[in-house]
C-alpha positions in Angstrom: -0.1 0.0 0.1 2.7 2.4 0.7 4.5 1.8 -2.6 1.1 2.6 -4.4 0.9 5.9 -2.4 4.6 6.5 -3.4 3.8 5.9 -7.0 1.4 8.9 -7.1 3.9 11.0 -5.2 7.2 10.1 -6.9 6.1 12.4 -9.8 7.1 15.3 -7.7 10.6 14.3 -7.6 11.0 13.5 -11.3 10.0 16.6 -12.7 7.0 14.7 -14.4 3.6 15.8 -13.3 0.3 14.5 -14.6 -0.3 16.4 -18.1 -4.0 16.9 -17.7 -4.7 14.7 -20.8 -1.9 15.7 -22.5 0.6 13.3 -24.0 3.0 12.2 -21.3 6.7 12.7 -22.1 9.0 9.7 -22.9 10.8 8.2 -19.9 14.3 8.6 -20.2 16.5 5.5 -20.1 19.6 5.0 -18.2 21.6 2.3 -19.2 24.5 1.0 -16.9 27.4 -1.0 -18.0 27.0 -3.0 -15.0 24.5 -2.6 -12.2 25.7 -3.1 -8.8 24.9 -6.4 -6.9 25.5 -5.2 -3.6 25.6 -2.1 -1.5 29.1 -0.7 -1.5 30.7 -1.3 2.2 31.6 2.5 2.2 27.9 3.6 1.5 26.7 6.3 3.7 23.2 4.6 3.8 23.0 1.3 5.3 20.2 -1.1 6.8 19.5 -0.6 10.3 20.4 3.0 10.6 18.2 5.8 12.1 18.2 8.9 10.0 16.6 12.4 11.4 14.3 14.3 8.9 14.3 17.9 10.2 13.1 20.8 8.4 10.6 23.5 7.8 7.6 23.2 6.0 6.3 25.8 3.4 4.0 27.3 6.2 7.1 28.0 8.7 6.2 24.9 10.8 9.0 23.3 12.0 9.1 19.4 11.5 11.2 16.4 12.9 10.8 12.7 12.3 13.0 9.6 12.6 13.4 7.7 9.8 14.4 4.1 10.9 15.7 1.7 8.0 14.8 -1.8 8.4 17.4 -4.4 8.3 16.3 -5.8 4.9 18.8 -5.4 2.0 17.9 -2.5 -0.3 17.0 -3.3 -4.0 18.4 -1.5 -6.7 17.0 0.5 -10.0 19.1 2.6 -12.2 16.7 5.4 -12.0 16.3 5.5 -8.1 19.4 3.8 -6.9 19.1 2.0 -3.7 15.8 1.6 -2.3 15.7 1.0 1.4 12.5 0.0 3.4 11.8 2.1 6.5 9.6 1.6 9.4 7.4 4.3 8.3 8.3 4.8 4.7 11.0 4.5 2.3 14.7 5.9 1.7 16.0 6.1 -1.8 19.7 6.8 -2.3 21.5 7.1 -5.7 25.2 7.0 -5.1 26.2 8.4 -8.6 24.0 11.3 -8.6 23.6 12.1 -4.9 19.7 12.0 -5.2 17.9 11.2 -2.0 14.4 10.8 -1.8 12.9 10.0 1.6 9.2 9.5 2.8 7.7 9.2 6.2 4.1 7.9 5.1 2.8 5.3 7.8 2.1 8.1 10.5 -0.1 9.7 8.2 -2.2 6.5 7.8 -2.2 5.9 11.7 -2.5 9.1 13.1 -3.6 11.6 10.5 -0.1 13.4 10.7 1.0 14.9 7.2 3.1 13.1 5.0 6.6 14.3 4.8 8.7 13.7 1.8 12.2 15.0 1.4 13.8 15.3 -2.1 17.4 16.3 -2.2 21.2 15.7 -2.6 24.1 14.4 -0.6 27.0 16.7 -0.8 30.3 16.7 1.3 28.3 19.2 3.9 25.3 16.6 4.2 22.0 15.8 2.9 19.6 18.8 2.3 16.5 19.0 0.1 13.0 20.3 -0.8 10.5 19.3 1.9 7.1 18.5 1.0 4.4 18.1 3.4 0.3 17.4 3.5 -2.1 14.8 2.9 -1.4 12.4 -0.2 -4.2 14.2 -1.9 -2.6 17.5 -1.3 0.7 16.1 -2.5 -0.9 14.7 -5.6 -2.5 18.1 -6.3 1.1 19.8 -5.8 2.6 17.4 -8.4 0.1 18.5 -11.0 1.8 21.9 -11.0 5.1 20.3 -12.3 6.1 21.2 -15.9 6.5 17.8 -17.4 9.4 19.5 -19.5 11.2 20.9 -16.4 14.9 19.6 -16.4 15.7 16.8 -13.7 17.5 18.8 -11.0 21.2 18.1 -10.0 21.2 20.0 -6.9 18.9 21.1 -3.9 19.0 24.5 -5.1 17.8 23.6 -8.5 15.0 21.4 -7.1 13.7 24.2 -5.1 13.8 26.6 -7.9 11.8 24.2 -10.2 9.4 23.3 -7.6 8.8 26.9 -6.6 8.6 28.1 -10.0 5.7 25.5 -10.8 3.9 27.1 -7.8 4.5 24.2 -5.3 4.4 24.7 -1.5 7.7 23.2 -0.6 9.9 24.0 2.4 13.5 22.7 3.1 14.9 19.7 4.9 18.0 18.1 6.4 18.7 14.4 6.8 21.1 13.6 9.7 22.4 10.4 10.5 21.7 9.6 14.2 24.9 8.2 15.8 
């Protein structure tokens, strides 16, 4: 069920929204010479870790949630990178691009809290990104604002600029590994 909801909101992070009946853009194909078969030992993201998602929503409200990765081995896809399961959602990390996409969703279903999604990039200074929050319906409505021809962002600043230019209500987020 979480992955079904994720499919609705992944549109936010790929710069491809629903086109209101228009022909959707053709997907980009990434071809790897050899996809990884196992997570690298030096990977900054590993099963069993706890990450703290903190940030400021578009309305100025401060938020903080623990993202606890399960011990299950992650799965690989060329477009998303490593997909880790979390107790309350998901954590995707692409080592080649530095893209990070994290969702804390289950508490929204259990307690009525807003879904929190952080789309950002890992840099030497840490992981920062654009914070989206709200109900799944609100996030879907926000994704409808994204121009399907917008370029894929390569930095947090680009992601924020593209999302805000589309009229999306986004804040900022940081992911910190809990020691």
